[in-house]
N, C-alpha and C positions, 0 to 999 in steps of 0.2 A: 504493501499499499505505499502512496505517495501522497505528500501533503501540499497543501499552500498556506498561506496567512489568509485570517478573516477580514482584516481590514488594516488601519494604522495603527501602531504601537509605538508607545515614548516611555524614556526612562531617563536618570539621571544619578549621577554616583558622585561623589568626591573622594579623592583619596591622595593624600599626603599634599592639599591643596590645588592639587589638578583636578578640573572640572571634567567630567565626560557626561554627553548628553547623546541617548541612544536615540534612534527610529528607524521603525520597520514597515516596508510598504508591501502591499501585494502588486506586483507587476506583473503586465503580460508582454511587453517589448522592451528593448534596448533605447528607442525612444523617449519612453516612457522614462527610464530611468536617468536619462540624461537629461530631461526637464525637472526632475525631482534634486540631481545633484546641483543644477544650476539656481535653482531654487535656494536649497541649502548653503551655497557657496555666498549667495547674495545676503543671506539673513545671519549666516554666522561671518561674514567677512573678516572680522579680527580674531577668528580661532588659530589655534598654531598648528591642528592637523584636523582635516575632513578625511577621515577612512570609510571606505565604503566596499562593498560586496554583494554582486550580482549572480543568481542561478536563476538560468530560464530553462523551460521546455522537462517533458516529462522526462525523469532522472537525469534534470539538470544538462540539457544537452551543450547548454552555452553557462561557462561559469566563467568569471572573473573578478578579479578583487586587487587592490594596490594599499600598500603600508602608509602611505601619502608622507615619506620624508619621516617616519618611524623606523628603527632597526629592523632589516629584514625577518621577516614570519612573526612579528611580534603584535601585529594589528587585525591588519584584514585577513592571514591564514587562519587565526583560532575563529573569527567569525564563520568563516567557510566550513570550519570542521564543523561548528555547531550545526548549519544548513544541512550538511550532507548526511550528519550524523541522526538527526531528526528526518531524514527526507524530505525535506521542505524545498518545491521549486517555485517559479514564478515569484522570487522574492527578492527584495532590494533591503539589506539592512548599513546603515550608516551611523558612525560614531563621531560625534565631535568632540575635540578635546581644547582645552585651555591650561596651560600650561602652569603651575603652581610655583615653580622655582626649584623645586625638589627632585631630583632625579629616580624614577620608580623602580630603576633595572629590568631587564629581559621577562624574568618571572612576575613583575609587578605588572609590567605594560600588558603580559599576556592575560591577566587576570585582570584586570581592570576592562580591559576590551571584550574581552568574554563575559563576564558579569554583565555590562552595559548591554551589550546585544542581547544576552539570553532575556534581560528583565523585559527590555523592546518587543521581544518575539512572545514572551508569555502575556504582554499587554495587547499585542495585536489578534493572537488565538489564531488557535491552528483549524484547519478543514482539511477534510479530506481532496487532492487535487483530482480533476476530472479532464482527460487529455480532451481538447477540442479540435476540431478540423474545420475546414472551410470547405462548403460544398456548393456548386451550382447545379440546378435542375429547371428544366424547361418541360412545363406542364399546360394541358389545358386549362380555359380560365374556369370551369365547372370545379376543377379540385381546387381551386387557390385555398379556401376558408379550411376544408380538410386538411392542406397541407401543412397551413398555419396553425392547427389545432395540434397536429402531431408532433412539428418541430418543438412547439410550447410544451407539450408532454415531454418529450426526452430531455427538457432543458435548456434545449438550442435558442437561439434568436436569430429573425430574418434582419439581416444588414441590409440587402436592396431587393425590390421588387421592380421590373419592365415588363409593360403589358404593351406589347405591339401584336403580332398575328399569334402568338404563342406566348404565356407569361413566363420569364426568365425569372426564377428567385435564388437569390445566394443569402446563405446563411450560416453559423457555426452552430456546429450541435458535437456532442459528446461521441467522441470515436465509435464508442463500442455502440450506437445507436444508427450505423451506416447501414447495417445489413436490412434494418426494420424498414428505413426509409427508402432505401432502393428496392425492397419488396413492394412498398405503397405504389412508387411511383411506376413500376412495371405493371403492377395492378392497372392503374388508372390511365395508362398509355397504351395496353394492350401489347407491351413487348416492345414498344419505339421510343422507350424512352432516352432522354439524354441525360445524361448523371455523371457530373465530373467532381473529382475530389483536386483539390488543391493543395499544393505542396507548402 
């Protein structure tokens, strides 16, 4: 079972006068992560370090972290270990640090960043991760409402509808609902369905 975050979580910690602020976000793309990072950099423009870690896709197909000037392996890596250990994907965790004048040492940094991240993740909450795929289907006018009901029932969402000679529907659906949807489309089009799964 894979997991993701239920929402946004925050935390704060003070260690030997250094202040740490943690933020955990449910995300679905690198672009979203870039926007979040930009906002954090603007909000905490005077921070000593803004460390962040990203894990996207089912099973963590894309992973990235940075130590943001902290000694290698003391900041981003411990946060990534938490995400991987708890099998959390489609998540971004950032920890902002204001240096308090007292060095924490390697072990102290790992502990502070880990603890701040863990509390933010707990605050966000964890839910099962459902892998979604984008699909495109061409169906007759008369089947649009049935199709919409089925997509909704699977937990999917319609992203666009184009009404021309035939209706083109684009949607995001759980990967495990593909067969059910494909069978329905095949039935209503008498086997002449046009159904595509996008990469």
